[in-house]
N, C-alpha and C positions, 0 to 999 in steps of 0.2 A: 603574177607569180608563174615560176618556171619549175617545171617538173619533169624529171629523166627517171625512167626504170631501168636501174644499171644493168647492163648485160651479166650474163651468168653462165653463157655457154661459148664453147669457141671450136672452130674448126682444126683441121690438120696443121693448116698454117698460122693458127693464133688469132685467127680473126673472130671477131664477135660474131655469134650468130642470134637469131630471133629465139630461139627456144629458150624458155624462162623454167629454169630448174633451183633458182633461189629468187627470194624476194628482198629488194632493196629500193625504195624510191628516195631520190634526192629532191630535195626543195631549195631552190634558189640557190645551191651551192652550200648550203650552211646547216640543213637539217635532213636527217634521213628517218624516214619511217620504215622500221625493220632493218635490217643488216647482214641479209644473207651473203651478198657479196660486196660488202663494203670494205672489206680488206684485199679484195681482189681486183676491183675494177674502177675504182676512184683515179682521177688523174692527179698528178702532184699538187697541181692550185688546188684540188678538191680536198686533197688531204689535209692542207693547210686551213681550211677554211670551216671544214665540218667538225664541230663541237657538240652538238645535240643530236641523240639519237633516240627516238621514240619506238620502243618495243611493243607490238601489240599482243605478242603471245610467244611462247619459248619455244616451239617446233623448230627445229634445227633448219630447214629452208628459210627461215626468217632471222637466224641468229648465227649462222655457220661461221663467217669470218669476222665477226664482230672482236673476238679476243686478239685475232691476228691485227686486226687495226688497231687497237690499243697497244698492244705489243711492239709493233712496227715503230710506234709515234713515242714510246716510252720515255726515250731519253731527250727528246725535243718537245714535249708538251710544256706549255707556259700557262696552260689553265686546264682543267680536268676535262676528260671526255663525260658529258652528261648523259646518263642512262636515265630517261624517262619512262616509268612503267607504274602499274599498281604495286601495291606493296606484296601481294600475292604473286605476281611474275616477278618481282625482284628476289622473292623467297626462292622461287625455282631457280634462277639464274645461280643465286648463291649455291643452292644446293646442288645442281646438276652440271654446272659449267665452272664458274669461278669459285672451286672449291679445293684448289691446291692439288688436285690429282688430275683432272683434265686441264684446267688452266690456273695460273696463281689467283689470289683473290686479290684483284688489281685496286678494289676499293680501299684496301688497308696498305698500298704501296706509295711511295713517293719517289720523285725524282728530284734534282736539286734546285727546282722551282716549287715543289710543292705536290699535292695528291694529283694522280695521273687518271683517275677514274671515280665518279660519284654517282649514286643514285639518287634520283631525285623523283620521289613517289608522286603520283596524282590520284584525286578521288575520282571515280565514278560520277558523271554528269556534272561535274565541277570545271569549269574553264579554269585552265593553265598556260603557261607561257613556255616555248619552247624558242629559244632567239628570239627571233622578230615576229613569230608566228603566235596565233590565240587557237587554242586546241581545245575540243571536248570530247571525251571518251565516253562509249558506252558498251554494255556486253553485247556480243552476238553469239550465235548459236554454232559453237565449234566443241571439239572433243576435250580441249583442254582450255582453260581460262583464257580468252580472247576479247579484245576490245575493237570496234569500228571507231573511227575518227571522224570529225568534221572540223576543218582547219582553215584559218583566214589568216590573210595579211592585212586587213582592213580594206582592201580592195576587192580581192577575189575569193570565193569560198570553194572549197573542195571538199569530197568526203571519199573516204576509204573503208569498204566493207570489211576488208581483211579476210580471213579464212571462214565461211559461215556458211550454213545450210539456211532453211527458211529462218527469218527473225523478225523482229518486231520493235524493239527499241531502238535501233537506227534509224529506221524510217521516221519515228516520231520526233528523234532529234532533228534529223534533216528537215523534215516538215515544218519545223518551228523557224527555221533559217530564212532571213529575208531573201536571199538569194541562194543560187548554188550554179556553179559555171561548170563543174566537172564531178564526174562519179567514177570512182575506180573500183571495179566490183569483178569477184572471181567467178570464173566457168570452168572448173577443172575438168571435168568428164563429159563424154557424149552423152546423148538423151538414152542410149541403149544401157547405159551403166548406172541407170539411176540407183538400183540397190546398192553398190559400192558408194555411190554418192550420198545416200541416205545415212551407211553405216559409219561414213569418215566426215559426215556433217561439212559437206562440200555441195557445190551447185553444177546442175548441167545447163545448157542454153534453155531448156523449157522452163526449168526452175527458175532461172534468171529473169526470164519474160515474167513470169507470174510474181516475183518478188518487186519488179519496176511497176505493178499495178498499185501498189502501197505507196509511191512517190506522188506528191503533189506539184513537185516543180515540174516544169516543161523547157525544152529549149535548150538543155545543158547537155555537154559532151558526155557520152558513156562510154569507157575504156574499159573492155574486158582483160582481165589480166589471170595470171596462175591456171594458165591451159598447161595440163599436161603434156609434157613433150611427145610422147607415144601417141597421145590423139589429136595432136594439135591440128592437122589438116581436117579431120571431121569435126571438131569442135568448131572451127572457123566457119565451115560450110553451115553447120546447123545455126550459127549466130546470125549469118548472112540472111539463112532462109526465114528469120525472124521477122524482118523488113520493119525495123526497129530504126525511127530516124535518130542520125548523129550516133550510132552505136558502132563502134570500131573495135578492133584489136590493139591494143596497146603494142608498140613497138619498142623493144628494148634499145637503148643507146640513143632513141631520139628525145629531143628536148621540146617538150610541149609547153605553149605559154599561154596564160590567160591575164587580162588586163581588167 
C-alpha cells in the first residue's frame, strides 16, 4: 500500500512546502481520504485514476478543493466521482457546499457519459469497499460528526484518526485488527495550548502519547499529521521528546509504502 499526504502549501517560487494547511491522503493513486488539496496537488496521471473519495468530516480543510476537482473533470469523466461518507456527512455536504450557491449540486448533473458525482453512504462499524480497499469507519471525538478509519488492501492495514481529541471507539476497532502497519494520528497544537486543543477537540503531543496507551499493537509506523503550521517547530520538538519508537512527522509529498 502506498500513501501520500498531498502538499497544500507552496513557497514564493511555487514549490511545495512541508506545512500542512489542508488534509488529503492519496492511497495507491486511486482513493483519497479527505479532499482538502485534491483539486490542487494531484498530478495529471493521478487525476485520471482517483475516482473514490472518503470524507471523514465536512470541515473546510478536509474538503476545500473537492468541488474544484469534480468541476475540472466534469467534461471528461466516464464514471462518477464516488463520495464515500456517512449519511449525516453527506447531508452536510449537500447543505453547505453542493447547494447551488457555493457550488452546483454535482450529484444531480450529467455529462455525455453519465453522472459526474455520486454519494456512496456507509454505515458506522460496517466494512465497505472503496475501489480495491476494505474500510471500516467509527466515530471519533471532534466538534462536528467525524469518523476515524481502518483501511486494508488485503496485505497491509493502516488507520487514520482524522481530527479528534481523546477517543475510544477507534482504538477498539484497531485493536480488533490482526495487524496494523501504520497509524496516521493528528497532533494539532503544542502542549502549552491544551485549553484550545480541548475546546476545538484536537490533540497535543502529550495527549497523543496518552492516546497511544490505548493501542494494543506494537511495531507499526506512527505518523503525526495535521500539525498547525504556526506551531509546527514546537510540536515537532515535543513529539521528538516523547521518545516513542517509530513516531515521525509525515512529510507532505513523500510516498510511504507498506507491504
